[in-house]
ZAZADREN-360629 format. One record per residue (C-alpha): residue number from 1; residue in three letters; x, y, z. Coordinates in steps of 0.05 Angstrom, whole numbers. Layout:
BEGIN
[NUM; ALA; [X; Y; Z]]
...
//
This chain:
BEGIN
[1; MET; [-638; -665; 938]]
[2; LYS; [-644; -598; 903]]
[3; VAL; [-658; -541; 949]]
[4; LEU; [-701; -487; 916]]
[5; ILE; [-691; -419; 946]]
[6; ASN; [-747; -372; 925]]
[7; GLN; [-737; -298; 927]]
[8; MET; [-808; -271; 930]]
[9; SER; [-791; -203; 901]]
[10; THR; [-772; -235; 835]]
[11; ARG; [-795; -291; 791]]
[12; ARG; [-727; -323; 789]]
[13; HIS; [-705; -386; 826]]
[14; LEU; [-634; -404; 847]]
[15; GLN; [-619; -478; 850]]
[16; VAL; [-566; -499; 901]]
[17; TYR; [-545; -571; 888]]
[18; GLY; [-521; -624; 936]]
[19; CYS; [-539; -634; 1009]]
[20; ALA; [-519; -581; 1059]]
[21; GLN; [-489; -609; 1123]]
[22; SER; [-466; -561; 1177]]
[23; ASN; [-390; -560; 1187]]
[24; VAL; [-381; -615; 1135]]
[25; THR; [-398; -586; 1067]]
[26; GLN; [-375; -522; 1033]]
[27; LEU; [-411; -482; 980]]
[28; LEU; [-376; -487; 913]]
[29; LYS; [-387; -438; 857]]
[30; LEU; [-377; -472; 790]]
[31; THR; [-376; -433; 725]]
[32; ILE; [-383; -471; 659]]
[33; ILE; [-354; -421; 609]]
[34; CYS; [-344; -451; 540]]
[35; ALA; [-315; -509; 500]]
[36; ASN; [-282; -526; 434]]
[37; LEU; [-305; -594; 409]]
[38; PRO; [-282; -639; 352]]
[39; LYS; [-331; -660; 298]]
[40; PRO; [-353; -732; 314]]
[41; CYS; [-378; -749; 244]]
[42; ALA; [-402; -720; 179]]
[43; ARG; [-466; -692; 210]]
[44; ASP; [-468; -616; 207]]
[45; LYS; [-512; -597; 267]]
[46; TYR; [-491; -608; 339]]
[47; ASN; [-526; -584; 402]]
[48; PRO; [-477; -591; 460]]
[49; TYR; [-492; -585; 534]]
[50; VAL; [-456; -603; 599]]
[51; ARG; [-481; -653; 651]]
[52; ILE; [-453; -641; 721]]
[53; ALA; [-452; -701; 767]]
[54; LEU; [-433; -696; 841]]
[55; VAL; [-409; -765; 863]]
[56; GLY; [-374; -797; 922]]
[57; SER; [-298; -805; 919]]
[58; GLN; [-301; -880; 912]]
[59; ASN; [-332; -874; 844]]
[60; SER; [-294; -867; 779]]
[61; VAL; [-315; -829; 718]]
[62; THR; [-338; -893; 685]]
[63; ASP; [-384; -915; 741]]
[64; LEU; [-438; -862; 746]]
[65; VAL; [-502; -891; 718]]
[66; GLY; [-543; -924; 773]]
[67; SER; [-489; -912; 825]]
[68; GLN; [-512; -911; 898]]
[69; SER; [-463; -855; 913]]
[70; LEU; [-490; -808; 860]]
[71; ILE; [-509; -746; 901]]
[72; ASP; [-538; -697; 851]]
[73; ILE; [-540; -679; 777]]
[74; ALA; [-546; -613; 741]]
[75; ARG; [-540; -592; 669]]
[76; THR; [-528; -530; 628]]
[77; LYS; [-572; -504; 572]]
[78; VAL; [-566; -534; 503]]
[79; ARG; [-527; -491; 454]]
[80; LYS; [-554; -505; 385]]
[81; ARG; [-515; -517; 320]]
[82; THR; [-445; -504; 345]]
[83; LEU; [-381; -540; 363]]
[84; ASN; [-356; -478; 400]]
[85; PRO; [-411; -470; 453]]
[86; GLN; [-412; -410; 501]]
[87; TRP; [-450; -425; 565]]
[88; ASN; [-424; -378; 619]]
[89; GLU; [-471; -411; 670]]
[90; VAL; [-460; -410; 745]]
[91; PHE; [-479; -467; 792]]
[92; PHE; [-476; -468; 868]]
[93; ILE; [-463; -537; 898]]
[94; HIS; [-455; -563; 969]]
[95; VAL; [-395; -609; 968]]
[96; LYS; [-348; -645; 1015]]
[97; PRO; [-281; -621; 987]]
[98; ASN; [-239; -681; 1006]]
[99; LEU; [-292; -734; 993]]
[100; ASP; [-334; -714; 933]]
[101; LYS; [-317; -705; 860]]
[102; LEU; [-350; -667; 804]]
[103; VAL; [-354; -703; 737]]
[104; LEU; [-369; -658; 677]]
[105; THR; [-394; -694; 615]]
[106; VAL; [-403; -657; 549]]
[107; LEU; [-458; -687; 506]]
[108; ASP; [-493; -674; 441]]
[109; ASN; [-569; -667; 450]]
[110; ASN; [-600; -714; 399]]
[111; MET; [-676; -716; 394]]
[112; LEU; [-678; -782; 356]]
[113; MET; [-621; -823; 384]]
[114; ARG; [-581; -830; 448]]
[115; ASP; [-540; -768; 464]]
[116; THR; [-468; -773; 439]]
[117; VAL; [-414; -764; 492]]
[118; PHE; [-359; -716; 470]]
[119; GLY; [-319; -730; 532]]
[120; THR; [-313; -722; 607]]
[121; VAL; [-272; -684; 658]]
[122; GLU; [-264; -702; 732]]
[123; LEU; [-252; -643; 779]]
[124; ASP; [-215; -655; 844]]
[125; LEU; [-250; -612; 894]]
[126; GLY; [-194; -617; 945]]
[127; THR; [-149; -573; 902]]
[128; THR; [-144; -498; 908]]
[129; PRO; [-193; -456; 867]]
[130; ARG; [-177; -459; 794]]
[131; PHE; [-192; -424; 729]]
[132; ALA; [-168; -470; 673]]
[133; HIS; [-184; -509; 611]]
[134; HIS; [-187; -584; 613]]
[135; ILE; [-178; -635; 557]]
[136; LEU; [-238; -680; 550]]
[137; LYS; [-225; -754; 560]]
[138; GLN; [-263; -816; 536]]
[139; GLY; [-321; -806; 488]]
[140; VAL; [-310; -786; 416]]
[141; CYS; [-256; -735; 435]]
[142; GLU; [-205; -790; 448]]
[143; GLN; [-217; -816; 378]]
[144; ARG; [-198; -751; 345]]
[145; SER; [-131; -719; 332]]
[146; MET; [-161; -652; 353]]
[147; LYS; [-178; -659; 427]]
[148; GLY; [-239; -628; 457]]
[149; VAL; [-227; -575; 511]]
[150; ILE; [-274; -544; 563]]
[151; LEU; [-261; -481; 602]]
[152; VAL; [-287; -479; 674]]
[153; ALA; [-275; -441; 738]]
[154; HIS; [-290; -464; 809]]
[155; SER; [-280; -432; 877]]
[156; TYR; [-310; -435; 946]]
[157; VAL; [-354; -380; 975]]
[158; SER; [-371; -364; 1047]]
[159; ARG; [-439; -380; 1075]]
[160; THR; [-482; -328; 1044]]
[161; SER; [-554; -306; 1052]]
[162; GLU; [-605; -327; 1001]]
[163; ALA; [-611; -256; 976]]
[164; ASP; [-536; -250; 967]]
[165; LEU; [-533; -315; 928]]
[166; MET; [-588; -290; 882]]
[167; SER; [-550; -225; 872]]
[168; ILE; [-485; -262; 855]]
[169; THR; [-519; -304; 802]]
[170; ALA; [-557; -246; 772]]
[171; ASN; [-494; -202; 767]]
[172; ILE; [-452; -257; 736]]
[173; ASN; [-504; -274; 683]]
[174; ALA; [-514; -200; 668]]
[175; ARG; [-440; -186; 659]]
[176; VAL; [-424; -243; 612]]
[177; PRO; [-440; -225; 539]]
[178; GLN; [-462; -279; 491]]
[179; ARG; [-420; -279; 429]]
[180; ASN; [-396; -325; 375]]
[181; MET; [-323; -344; 382]]
[182; PHE; [-279; -360; 323]]
[183; LEU; [-239; -424; 327]]
[184; ASP; [-177; -422; 284]]
[185; ARG; [-142; -487; 268]]
[186; PHE; [-89; -501; 218]]
[187; SER; [-130; -560; 195]]
[188; LYS; [-181; -511; 165]]
[189; LEU; [-127; -491; 116]]
[190; LEU; [-125; -562; 89]]
[191; LYS; [-197; -584; 101]]
[192; ARG; [-221; -634; 50]]
[193; ARG; [-278; -605; 10]]
[194; SER; [-284; -635; -60]]
[195; VAL; [-321; -601; -116]]
[196; VAL; [-348; -652; -165]]
[197; GLY; [-387; -649; -230]]
[198; ASP; [-375; -618; -298]]
[199; LYS; [-408; -551; -280]]
[200; GLY; [-367; -532; -219]]
[201; THR; [-359; -457; -211]]
[202; LEU; [-288; -430; -211]]
[203; SER; [-295; -394; -145]]
[204; ASP; [-251; -405; -84]]
[205; GLN; [-282; -465; -49]]
[206; GLU; [-234; -469; 10]]
[207; ILE; [-238; -455; 83]]
[208; VAL; [-177; -412; 98]]
[209; GLU; [-146; -373; 154]]
[210; THR; [-177; -311; 183]]
[211; PRO; [-181; -261; 125]]
[212; ILE; [-119; -217; 127]]
[213; THR; [-135; -143; 123]]
[214; LEU; [-84; -101; 85]]
[215; SER; [-79; -27; 92]]
[216; ARG; [-102; 15; 34]]
[217; HIS; [-31; 38; 23]]
[218; TYR; [1; -31; 22]]
[219; SER; [20; -28; -52]]
[220; LYS; [49; 41; -42]]
[221; ASN; [87; 18; 20]]
[222; TYR; [113; -43; -16]]
[223; LYS; [142; 0; -71]]
[224; ILE; [173; 46; -19]]
[225; PHE; [203; -16; 15]]
[226; VAL; [233; -43; -49]]
[227; ASN; [261; 24; -71]]
[228; SER; [292; 36; -2]]
[229; LEU; [329; -30; 2]]
[230; PRO; [405; -27; 2]]
[231; LYS; [436; -40; -66]]
[232; PRO; [467; -109; -78]]
[233; PRO; [543; -112; -76]]
[234; ILE; [582; -102; -141]]
[235; THR; [624; -163; -122]]
[236; PRO; [611; -219; -115]]
[237; GLU; [557; -219; -169]]
[238; TYR; [529; -285; -142]]
[239; PHE; [527; -320; -75]]
[240; GLN; [538; -393; -93]]
[241; LEU; [511; -446; -45]]
[242; LEU; [528; -520; -53]]
[243; VAL; [489; -565; -5]]
[244; SER; [462; -636; 0]]
[245; ARG; [389; -649; 12]]
[246; ASP; [402; -697; 70]]
[247; SER; [441; -644; 110]]
[248; ILE; [411; -581; 80]]
[249; VAL; [402; -543; 146]]
[250; GLU; [470; -558; 176]]
[251; GLU; [508; -545; 111]]
[252; SER; [469; -481; 97]]
[253; PHE; [482; -458; 169]]
[254; GLN; [556; -470; 162]]
[255; ALA; [561; -435; 95]]
[256; MET; [523; -373; 118]]
[257; SER; [558; -370; 185]]
[258; GLN; [624; -362; 148]]
[259; VAL; [598; -299; 115]]
[260; THR; [630; -241; 154]]
[261; ASN; [605; -186; 108]]
[262; PRO; [529; -189; 108]]
[263; GLU; [527; -149; 43]]
[264; VAL; [546; -214; 8]]
[265; LEU; [477; -242; 26]]
[266; ARG; [445; -188; -17]]
[267; ALA; [479; -216; -79]]
[268; GLU; [437; -261; -124]]
[269; LEU; [433; -330; -93]]
[270; ARG; [447; -392; -134]]
[271; VAL; [436; -460; -104]]
[272; THR; [464; -528; -126]]
[273; PHE; [446; -594; -94]]
[274; PHE; [499; -648; -90]]
[275; GLY; [489; -704; -141]]
[276; GLU; [437; -666; -182]]
[277; ASP; [447; -638; -251]]
[278; GLY; [417; -573; -275]]
[279; SER; [431; -499; -266]]
[280; ASP; [393; -455; -218]]
[281; LEU; [350; -406; -256]]
[282; GLY; [308; -392; -195]]
[283; GLY; [271; -456; -181]]
[284; LEU; [324; -488; -137]]
[285; THR; [331; -423; -98]]
[286; LYS; [257; -423; -83]]
[287; GLU; [259; -495; -62]]
[288; TRP; [320; -482; -18]]
[289; PHE; [284; -426; 20]]
[290; CYS; [223; -471; 32]]
[291; LEU; [262; -533; 53]]
[292; VAL; [310; -498; 101]]
[293; ALA; [254; -458; 134]]
[294; LYS; [208; -518; 142]]
[295; LYS; [262; -563; 172]]
[296; LEU; [293; -509; 216]]
[297; CYS; [224; -489; 244]]
[298; ASN; [200; -560; 254]]
[299; PRO; [185; -569; 329]]
[300; ASP; [227; -633; 327]]
[301; TYR; [287; -588; 315]]
[302; GLY; [274; -554; 382]]
[303; LEU; [277; -481; 362]]
[304; PHE; [202; -472; 354]]
[305; GLU; [139; -503; 384]]
[306; TYR; [66; -504; 365]]
[307; SER; [27; -447; 396]]
[308; SER; [-26; -494; 425]]
[309; THR; [-46; -567; 425]]
[310; ASP; [-97; -557; 369]]
[311; ASN; [-60; -506; 326]]
[312; PHE; [0; -513; 280]]
[313; GLN; [23; -441; 281]]
[314; LEU; [94; -434; 306]]
[315; GLN; [123; -394; 363]]
[316; ILE; [193; -392; 392]]
[317; ASN; [208; -448; 441]]
[318; PRO; [230; -415; 506]]
[319; LEU; [269; -479; 523]]
[320; SER; [307; -480; 456]]
[321; GLY; [373; -477; 493]]
[322; LEU; [360; -546; 523]]
[323; CYS; [352; -575; 453]]
[324; ASN; [412; -541; 420]]
[325; GLU; [469; -507; 456]]
[326; ARG; [481; -464; 393]]
[327; HIS; [407; -444; 389]]
[328; LEU; [421; -369; 389]]
[329; MET; [468; -377; 329]]
[330; TYR; [413; -415; 293]]
[331; PHE; [363; -360; 308]]
[332; ARG; [413; -310; 278]]
[333; PHE; [418; -356; 217]]
[334; LEU; [342; -359; 211]]
[335; GLY; [338; -283; 216]]
[336; ARG; [387; -278; 159]]
[337; LEU; [345; -328; 119]]
[338; ALA; [282; -286; 131]]
[339; GLY; [319; -223; 112]]
[340; MET; [344; -255; 47]]
[341; ALA; [273; -278; 32]]
[342; ALA; [247; -207; 39]]
[343; TYR; [305; -178; 0]]
[344; HIS; [301; -227; -58]]
[345; SER; [225; -232; -60]]
[346; LYS; [224; -305; -39]]
[347; MET; [178; -339; 10]]
[348; LEU; [185; -382; 72]]
[349; ASP; [137; -440; 77]]
[350; VAL; [122; -433; 151]]
[351; PHE; [66; -408; 196]]
[352; PHE; [87; -361; 252]]
[353; THR; [38; -331; 301]]
[354; ARG; [16; -258; 299]]
[355; PRO; [52; -243; 365]]
[356; PHE; [117; -267; 331]]
[357; TYR; [111; -213; 278]]
[358; LYS; [89; -159; 327]]
[359; THR; [149; -175; 371]]
[360; LEU; [195; -171; 310]]
[361; LEU; [166; -102; 296]]
[362; LYS; [172; -84; 371]]
[363; LYS; [98; -71; 376]]
[364; THR; [56; -82; 439]]
[365; ILE; [18; -148; 439]]
[366; LYS; [-56; -143; 454]]
[367; ILE; [-103; -199; 474]]
[368; GLU; [-137; -200; 405]]
[369; ASP; [-69; -218; 375]]
[370; ILE; [-69; -286; 408]]
[371; ARG; [-138; -307; 385]]
[372; GLU; [-111; -348; 327]]
[373; ALA; [-49; -372; 363]]
[374; ASP; [-84; -402; 424]]
[375; ILE; [-159; -399; 424]]
[376; MET; [-168; -428; 494]]
[377; CYS; [-117; -382; 525]]
[378; TYR; [-152; -324; 490]]
[379; LYS; [-220; -345; 517]]
[380; SER; [-192; -355; 587]]
[381; TRP; [-160; -286; 591]]
[382; LYS; [-218; -253; 556]]
[383; TRP; [-265; -282; 607]]
[384; ILE; [-223; -253; 663]]
[385; LEU; [-228; -184; 631]]
[386; GLU; [-303; -188; 625]]
[387; ASN; [-317; -216; 695]]
[388; ASP; [-297; -206; 766]]
[389; PRO; [-237; -252; 778]]
[390; THR; [-233; -240; 853]]
[391; ASP; [-262; -308; 873]]
[392; LEU; [-214; -346; 828]]
[393; GLY; [-155; -339; 875]]
[394; LEU; [-108; -314; 820]]
[395; THR; [-44; -276; 835]]
[396; PHE; [6; -238; 793]]
[397; SER; [44; -302; 778]]
[398; THR; [43; -357; 726]]
[399; ASP; [66; -429; 722]]
[400; GLU; [117; -452; 672]]
[401; GLY; [139; -524; 658]]
[402; SER; [210; -547; 649]]
[403; LEU; [235; -619; 645]]
[404; GLY; [172; -644; 678]]
[405; PHE; [174; -593; 735]]
[406; ILE; [128; -534; 746]]
[407; HIS; [159; -468; 767]]
[408; GLN; [121; -407; 790]]
[409; ILE; [143; -342; 757]]
[410; ASP; [124; -275; 787]]
[411; LEU; [96; -226; 736]]
[412; LEU; [113; -169; 783]]
[413; PRO; [161; -165; 842]]
[414; GLY; [126; -204; 897]]
[415; GLY; [71; -221; 847]]
[416; SER; [52; -286; 882]]
[417; ASN; [26; -244; 940]]
[418; ILE; [-13; -195; 897]]
[419; PRO; [-85; -218; 885]]
[420; VAL; [-119; -205; 818]]
[421; THR; [-181; -162; 826]]
[422; SER; [-228; -124; 780]]
[423; GLU; [-185; -62; 790]]
[424; ASN; [-119; -93; 767]]
[425; LYS; [-143; -148; 719]]
[426; HIS; [-122; -108; 657]]
[427; GLN; [-52; -100; 685]]
[428; TYR; [-52; -175; 700]]
[429; ILE; [-70; -195; 629]]
[430; ASN; [-19; -147; 600]]
[431; ALA; [34; -177; 645]]
[432; LEU; [14; -247; 622]]
[433; LEU; [19; -227; 549]]
[434; GLU; [87; -195; 560]]
[435; SER; [113; -256; 598]]
[436; ARG; [89; -309; 550]]
[437; PHE; [102; -277; 483]]
[438; VAL; [160; -229; 496]]
[439; THR; [201; -238; 560]]
[440; ARG; [213; -313; 560]]
[441; THR; [238; -314; 487]]
[442; GLU; [272; -246; 486]]
[443; SER; [343; -271; 474]]
[444; GLN; [321; -315; 416]]
[445; MET; [281; -258; 383]]
[446; ASP; [340; -210; 392]]
[447; GLU; [384; -257; 352]]
[448; PHE; [331; -267; 299]]
[449; ARG; [321; -192; 293]]
[450; GLN; [396; -180; 288]]
[451; GLY; [404; -232; 233]]
[452; PHE; [346; -200; 194]]
[453; HIS; [375; -131; 204]]
[454; GLU; [441; -152; 173]]
[455; VAL; [406; -163; 106]]
[456; VAL; [346; -115; 111]]
[457; PRO; [350; -59; 162]]
[458; ILE; [292; -65; 211]]
[459; GLU; [272; 7; 200]]
[460; LYS; [254; -12; 128]]
[461; ILE; [197; -58; 149]]
[462; VAL; [164; -14; 202]]
[463; ILE; [119; 14; 147]]
[464; PHE; [83; -54; 147]]
[465; ASN; [36; -80; 201]]
[466; GLU; [43; -151; 227]]
[467; ASN; [-7; -179; 176]]
[468; GLU; [29; -147; 117]]
[469; LEU; [97; -170; 143]]
[470; GLU; [72; -242; 144]]
[471; LEU; [49; -235; 72]]
[472; LEU; [116; -204; 53]]
[473; LEU; [155; -262; 82]]
[474; CYS; [108; -321; 73]]
[475; GLY; [57; -303; 19]]
[476; THR; [-11; -335; 28]]
[477; ASN; [-40; -405; 27]]
[478; GLU; [-106; -382; -2]]
[479; VAL; [-110; -412; -72]]
[480; ASP; [-158; -371; -115]]
[481; VAL; [-172; -417; -174]]
[482; ASN; [-202; -360; -215]]
[483; ASP; [-138; -319; -206]]
[484; TRP; [-96; -380; -221]]
[485; LYS; [-133; -394; -285]]
[486; GLU; [-134; -321; -309]]
[487; ASN; [-58; -315; -300]]
[488; THR; [-39; -380; -336]]
[489; VAL; [-5; -383; -404]]
[490; TYR; [-15; -441; -453]]
[491; THR; [37; -464; -503]]
[492; GLY; [53; -523; -549]]
[493; GLY; [-16; -524; -580]]
[494; TYR; [-58; -517; -517]]
[495; PHE; [-108; -460; -510]]
[496; LYS; [-159; -438; -457]]
[497; LYS; [-216; -481; -483]]
[498; HIS; [-176; -542; -504]]
[499; LYS; [-208; -605; -476]]
[500; VAL; [-144; -624; -438]]
[501; ILE; [-141; -555; -406]]
[502; VAL; [-215; -558; -387]]
[503; TRP; [-202; -626; -355]]
[504; PHE; [-141; -597; -319]]
[505; TRP; [-180; -541; -285]]
[506; LYS; [-237; -589; -269]]
[507; ALA; [-185; -633; -234]]
[508; VAL; [-157; -573; -196]]
[509; LEU; [-227; -557; -172]]
[510; SER; [-238; -628; -148]]
[511; PHE; [-172; -628; -109]]
[512; THR; [-170; -618; -35]]
[513; SER; [-134; -556; -10]]
[514; GLU; [-73; -598; 6]]
[515; GLU; [-71; -627; -64]]
[516; ARG; [-76; -558; -95]]
[517; LEU; [-17; -534; -54]]
[518; LYS; [23; -596; -73]]
[519; LEU; [9; -582; -147]]
[520; LEU; [30; -510; -138]]
[521; GLN; [95; -532; -104]]
[522; PHE; [107; -585; -158]]
[523; VAL; [105; -533; -213]]
[524; THR; [133; -470; -180]]
[525; GLY; [177; -497; -124]]
[526; THR; [135; -466; -68]]
[527; SER; [66; -478; -39]]
[528; ARG; [58; -404; -23]]
[529; VAL; [22; -354; -67]]
[530; PRO; [51; -283; -72]]
[531; VAL; [8; -231; -37]]
[532; ASN; [-12; -200; -104]]
[533; GLY; [-35; -268; -131]]
[534; PHE; [-11; -311; -187]]
[535; LYS; [9; -251; -229]]
[536; GLY; [64; -241; -177]]
[537; LEU; [100; -306; -191]]
[538; SER; [172; -286; -203]]
[539; GLN; [241; -315; -215]]
[540; GLY; [298; -270; -196]]
[541; SER; [295; -207; -239]]
[542; THR; [248; -238; -290]]
[543; HIS; [173; -249; -286]]
[544; LYS; [145; -316; -310]]
[545; SER; [72; -335; -310]]
[546; PHE; [45; -403; -292]]
[547; THR; [51; -442; -357]]
[548; ILE; [19; -506; -383]]
[549; GLU; [54; -535; -445]]
[550; CYS; [33; -594; -488]]
[551; TRP; [87; -647; -485]]
[552; GLY; [99; -722; -490]]
[553; LYS; [50; -779; -499]]
[554; SER; [-13; -798; -461]]
[555; ASP; [23; -853; -422]]
[556; HIS; [74; -804; -393]]
[557; LEU; [69; -770; -326]]
[558; PRO; [69; -693; -323]]
[559; ARG; [136; -661; -309]]
[560; SER; [153; -593; -282]]
[561; HIS; [204; -538; -291]]
[562; THR; [205; -497; -227]]
[563; CYS; [254; -447; -258]]
[564; ALA; [200; -428; -308]]
[565; ASN; [137; -441; -268]]
[566; LYS; [118; -490; -323]]
[567; ILE; [84; -558; -324]]
[568; ASP; [91; -604; -384]]
[569; LEU; [23; -636; -391]]
[570; PRO; [15; -694; -439]]
[571; PRO; [-47; -697; -485]]
[572; TYR; [-88; -746; -443]]
[573; THR; [-148; -780; -474]]
[574; SER; [-196; -773; -415]]
[575; TYR; [-209; -732; -352]]
[576; LYS; [-201; -794; -309]]
[577; GLN; [-132; -809; -338]]
[578; LEU; [-109; -737; -330]]
[579; LYS; [-129; -734; -258]]
[580; ALA; [-97; -800; -241]]
[581; LYS; [-31; -781; -276]]
[582; ILE; [-26; -715; -240]]
[583; LYS; [-37; -748; -173]]
[584; SER; [15; -800; -188]]
[585; ALA; [65; -746; -207]]
[586; LEU; [53; -709; -142]]
[587; GLU; [63; -772; -101]]
[588; LEU; [125; -796; -138]]
[589; THR; [162; -730; -140]]
[590; GLU; [149; -704; -70]]
[591; GLY; [213; -673; -46]]
[592; PHE; [245; -670; -116]]
[593; PHE; [231; -621; -171]]
[594; PHE; [254; -616; -243]]
[595; THR; [292; -553; -261]]
//
């Protein structure tokens, strides 16, 4: 069934799959580009490859083995020790477009056991040429919250001479560089990785986001930023906010919408929750910022959406107006909230994409900026830039979904009639970036920017790049246990080498990333670490270090004072008891903090 075409002048062979039938079959060019795969089990090494099966139309994906209508099979090379394989392999296949189907199965090559199926994709050959990523179905991928995705391209070519086919394959394989791609997922921030034993090293054991590079002059720029901020108003001395936890977003929105003079928002903020005693010395304010930002930016609220199916970074929802008719007013409110956070040195417990910050700064978005936000979109567009897209049938248009309907949007006037070629592919990608990350959410970003400007003039933040702006507003989720320990104060009889303190840090090391962040929020009111580390913990105009104080009896749970960044830790009698009590406190007090 395989037709081997030998070009005598070289030692290479081109395999054309399927059975050629004059006036019945067409020659399909299939490119298997790359994939992102979930981890099936605890095993560390995976060797994925793709099996390509050409079958008759009467067959389903689940009826391939031993089928009488199986026409031909091909497979890619095995990529060793990766869950993000790069193949970039081209196959030429004779197919009957309206009768045959291609079934792509991604498997793990196992030398000792039966190969594990990650998942399958069925391509409909009767459709127009496509360049797209497909979610894997069946196999282990359907059993994981993170779905596997494979990126492929297929198009039809005219009947070509054997030499031309050889030239096509050689050129494609020569143009595609082999490189390791980075897969960023929010789950890496909270990946469970326990450190056990008495002799655990106090180094950062976590898997975190892509390292954020700060300019050498960041500290200098930050001082310039702080010194250039407008002075707070003489009156009122405080901006008092009284809200209930159940309706915190709506009541905060109403209260801040009534402020006609934005200078009032620069006054020191004091928050009180209905039905709760205690004065706000800073802890309640920190909690208010985190709670409002998290609820307002939750995709269920409709203003924001996740940047991709396997990533929890947030981007503006272009259809936010369908979810809330006052959505622009809420974006103005959120802009004010972000401006107040920057002005008052507070943090928002949210994850925006890099393009969001670049758009806020009115900077041009480049393809590398979307790598963390949408890895598959990045790989798709990067592949176009590095290859000849002529055969893909692309035009200067893009599809957008709304209420279950797909609409075609021209990226240029008459774009649907302008083919994408090697000469204009850079213009095409730039137009896609502009459309997806700027144009379709322009009105929402304008309102956000205006709200921010009312508190902190936009020209004050242009000294920062997008990475530094994120750290200014949101801090970091990277918990450096060494830094945490070195910037902790002990009172009430505790000291650095006290057995309870030794047990405490041993427990922190054994915690997952998520548990460490919960502990940090339990004590300080926020799960974000200031950009300059734990020494940067602050409350209003004062500076208070993370403090552990001896208090109570061994049968008590720990308690926290977010206004003072202090945890009251009873003198427990064993490491096991201490760890259990801390975990119980975190579970029982989620959403409520002592002040």
